[in-house]
C-alpha positions as CSV (number, residue, x, y, z in Angstrom):
1,M,0.0,0.0,0.0
2,K,1.4,3.3,-1.1
3,T,1.8,6.1,1.5
4,S,2.1,9.8,1.0
5,K,5.4,11.7,1.5
6,R,3.8,13.4,4.5
7,V,3.0,10.1,6.2
8,Q,6.5,8.7,5.3
9,A,8.1,11.8,6.9
10,I,6.0,11.4,10.0
11,N,6.8,7.7,10.3
12,K,10.6,8.5,10.1
13,A,10.3,11.2,12.8
14,I,8.5,9.2,15.4
15,D,9.1,5.9,17.3
16,K,5.8,4.0,17.4
17,N,7.3,1.5,19.9
18,K,8.2,4.2,22.4
19,D,6.1,5.1,25.5
20,Y,5.8,8.8,25.7
21,T,5.1,11.2,28.5
22,I,2.0,13.4,27.9
23,A,4.2,16.5,27.3
24,D,6.5,14.7,24.9
25,A,3.6,13.2,22.9
26,V,2.0,16.6,22.6
27,K,5.2,18.3,21.5
28,T,5.9,15.6,19.0
29,L,2.4,15.8,17.4
30,Q,2.7,19.6,17.3
31,E,6.1,19.4,15.5
32,Q,4.8,16.9,13.0
33,T,1.6,18.7,11.9
34,K,1.9,19.4,8.2
35,V,-1.6,20.0,7.0
36,K,-3.2,23.3,6.1
37,F,-5.8,23.4,8.9
38,V,-5.4,23.3,12.7
39,E,-5.6,19.7,13.9
40,S,-7.3,18.6,17.1
41,L,-5.5,16.7,19.8
42,D,-7.4,13.5,20.5
43,C,-7.1,11.2,23.5
44,A,-8.2,7.5,23.4
45,V,-8.4,5.5,26.5
46,R,-8.9,1.7,26.5
47,L,-10.6,0.6,29.8
48,G,-10.9,-2.7,31.5
49,V,-14.6,-2.6,31.7
50,D,-17.5,-4.4,30.2
51,P,-20.0,-1.7,28.9
52,R,-22.7,-4.4,28.6
53,H,-23.1,-4.1,32.4
54,A,-24.9,-1.0,33.5
55,D,-22.5,-0.6,36.5
56,Q,-19.5,-0.5,34.2
57,M,-20.9,2.0,31.7
58,I,-18.4,4.9,32.0
59,R,-20.0,8.2,31.2
60,G,-19.5,11.7,32.4
61,T,-18.4,15.3,31.8
62,V,-15.3,17.3,32.4
63,S,-14.5,21.0,32.1
64,L,-11.3,21.4,30.2
65,P,-9.4,24.2,31.9
66,N,-8.2,25.7,28.6
67,G,-11.3,25.0,26.5
68,T,-11.6,22.9,23.4
69,G,-10.7,25.5,20.8
70,K,-13.9,24.7,19.0
71,E,-16.9,27.0,18.4
72,V,-19.7,25.0,20.1
73,R,-23.2,25.5,18.8
74,V,-25.8,25.2,21.5
75,L,-29.5,24.8,21.3
76,V,-31.6,25.2,24.5
77,M,-35.1,23.8,24.3
78,A,-37.1,25.7,26.8
79,K,-40.2,27.9,27.2
80,G,-40.6,31.7,27.7
81,P,-38.2,33.2,30.2
82,K,-35.9,30.2,30.2
83,A,-35.4,30.5,26.4
84,K,-34.5,34.2,26.9
85,E,-32.1,33.3,29.8
86,A,-30.4,30.8,27.5
87,L,-29.9,33.4,24.7
88,D,-28.6,35.9,27.1
89,A,-26.1,33.4,28.4
90,G,-24.7,32.8,24.9
91,A,-26.8,30.0,23.4
92,D,-26.9,30.0,19.6
93,Y,-30.6,28.9,19.5
94,A,-33.4,28.7,22.1
95,G,-37.1,27.9,21.9
96,L,-39.3,24.8,21.7
97,E,-42.0,24.3,19.1
98,D,-40.1,25.7,16.1
99,Y,-37.1,23.5,16.9
100,L,-39.1,20.4,17.5
101,E,-40.4,20.7,14.0
102,K,-37.0,21.6,12.5
103,I,-35.4,18.6,14.1
104,K,-38.2,16.3,12.8
105,G,-37.4,17.7,9.4
106,G,-33.8,16.7,9.6
107,W,-32.1,19.9,11.0
108,A,-29.2,19.2,13.3
109,D,-26.8,22.1,12.9
110,I,-25.8,22.0,16.6
111,D,-23.2,20.4,18.8
112,V,-25.0,20.3,22.2
113,L,-28.7,20.3,23.1
114,I,-29.8,21.4,26.6
115,A,-33.4,21.2,27.8
116,T,-35.4,22.1,30.8
117,P,-37.1,19.3,32.7
118,D,-40.6,20.5,31.8
119,V,-40.1,20.1,28.1
120,M,-38.4,16.6,28.2
121,A,-41.7,14.9,27.5
122,E,-41.7,16.6,24.1
123,V,-38.0,16.3,23.5
124,G,-38.0,12.6,24.4
125,K,-40.3,11.9,21.4
126,L,-37.3,12.8,19.2
127,G,-35.1,10.2,20.9
128,K,-34.7,8.1,17.7
129,I,-33.4,11.2,15.9
130,L,-31.3,12.7,18.7
131,G,-29.9,9.5,20.2
132,P,-27.8,8.3,17.3
133,K,-26.4,11.9,16.9
134,G,-25.4,12.0,20.5
135,L,-27.6,15.0,21.1
136,M,-30.2,13.6,23.6
137,P,-30.2,15.7,26.8
138,N,-29.4,13.8,30.0
139,P,-29.5,14.8,33.6
140,K,-26.2,13.0,34.4
141,S,-24.4,15.2,31.8
142,G,-26.0,18.4,33.1
143,T,-27.9,18.9,29.8
144,V,-31.3,18.6,31.5
145,T,-31.5,21.4,34.0
146,M,-33.5,24.5,35.0
147,D,-30.2,26.4,35.4
148,V,-29.8,26.9,31.7
149,E,-27.5,29.9,32.1
150,K,-24.9,27.9,34.0
151,A,-25.2,24.9,31.5
152,V,-24.7,27.1,28.5
153,K,-21.7,28.9,29.9
154,E,-20.0,25.7,31.0
155,V,-20.4,24.1,27.5
156,K,-19.2,27.3,25.8
157,A,-16.2,27.4,28.2
158,G,-15.0,23.9,27.4
159,K,-17.2,21.3,29.2
160,I,-17.2,18.1,27.2
161,E,-19.2,14.9,27.5
162,F,-17.8,11.4,27.1
163,R,-18.9,7.8,27.3
164,V,-17.3,4.4,26.7
165,D,-18.1,2.7,23.5
166,K,-19.0,-1.0,23.2
167,T,-15.3,-2.0,22.7
168,G,-14.3,-0.3,26.0
169,I,-12.7,2.8,24.5
170,V,-13.4,6.4,25.5
171,H,-12.4,8.9,22.8
172,V,-12.4,12.7,23.1
173,S,-10.8,15.8,21.7
174,V,-8.9,17.7,24.3
175,G,-8.0,20.9,22.3
176,K,-6.3,22.2,19.2
177,L,-2.6,21.7,18.3
178,N,-2.1,25.4,18.1
179,F,-2.6,25.6,21.9
180,E,0.5,26.1,24.0
181,T,1.9,22.7,24.9
182,D,1.3,23.1,28.7
183,K,-2.3,24.0,28.1
184,L,-2.9,20.8,26.1
185,V,-1.1,18.8,28.9
186,E,-3.5,20.4,31.5
187,N,-6.5,19.5,29.4
188,T,-5.4,15.9,28.9
189,N,-4.7,15.5,32.7
190,A,-8.1,16.9,33.6
191,F,-9.8,14.3,31.3
192,L,-7.6,11.4,32.6
193,N,-8.3,12.5,36.2
194,M,-12.0,12.3,35.6
195,I,-11.7,8.9,34.0
196,V,-9.9,7.5,37.0
197,K,-12.4,9.1,39.4
198,L,-15.2,7.2,37.6
199,K,-13.6,3.8,38.1
200,P,-16.5,1.4,39.0
201,A,-16.2,-0.8,42.1
202,S,-17.2,-3.8,40.0
203,A,-14.2,-3.3,37.5
204,K,-11.7,-6.1,38.0
205,G,-8.1,-6.2,36.9
206,T,-6.4,-3.3,35.1
207,Y,-8.8,-0.4,34.8
208,V,-6.8,1.9,32.4
209,K,-5.3,-0.5,29.9
210,S,-3.8,2.0,27.5
211,V,-3.8,5.7,26.6
212,F,-3.0,7.1,23.1
213,L,-2.7,10.7,22.0
214,S,-3.1,11.5,18.3
215,S,-3.8,14.4,16.0
216,T,-6.6,14.6,13.4
217,M,-4.3,13.5,10.6
218,G,-1.4,12.2,12.5
219,P,-0.2,9.0,14.3
220,G,-1.2,7.7,17.7
221,L,1.4,7.9,20.4
222,K,1.3,5.6,23.3
223,I,1.4,7.2,26.8
224,S,3.6,5.4,29.4
225,K,1.8,3.5,32.1
226,E,3.9,5.3,34.7
227,E,2.6,8.7,33.4
228,V,-1.1,7.6,33.6
229,A,-0.7,6.0,37.0
230,V,-0.1,9.4,38.7
231,H,-3.6,10.6,37.8
């Protein structure tokens, strides 16, 4: 299989068998970015859990101290004063009936959907549409709340949601490669700290099996177990 000159150059510059510190991995990925857009820094964690069991379904949120570097489009589904509160807090869209119809018609030009509890009966009817897109509001992630001002500001500031997939992997973006190195390290540490805090009592054996950092178009670099163990 033929590889591009860009990929060949990256393969020569990195050691795929090396275990990196988080800081060294970030620096290496920053040095090797050769594309014409700003790549994201992605973190993938393989966990020793069985997501088929409800008590091992790892799911949560974390506020990245330095944000995500992305413009997050937020829709708040609420009535009257709460819709205005959401717009004042920085939501891109807010309302109810109009957006129920738009979503039924296929519109999904948003990244996060927040809803007040009193409208969830209506929003829940869109579960088959919102669920597969990862947009269904959930109290555990703070996206079903009466405090829409706080929820909107947290999401805009860098709060992200994550959940383990059926293979036991959690994958998130922790920033952009044009961030300062130490800021990306802080974001990565914040995410890993939260993963460790969510370790279920029923998980047996090694909980964090491996951690990889990668860029959008770049290689995956393995983080040393000693580095992860401190979190």
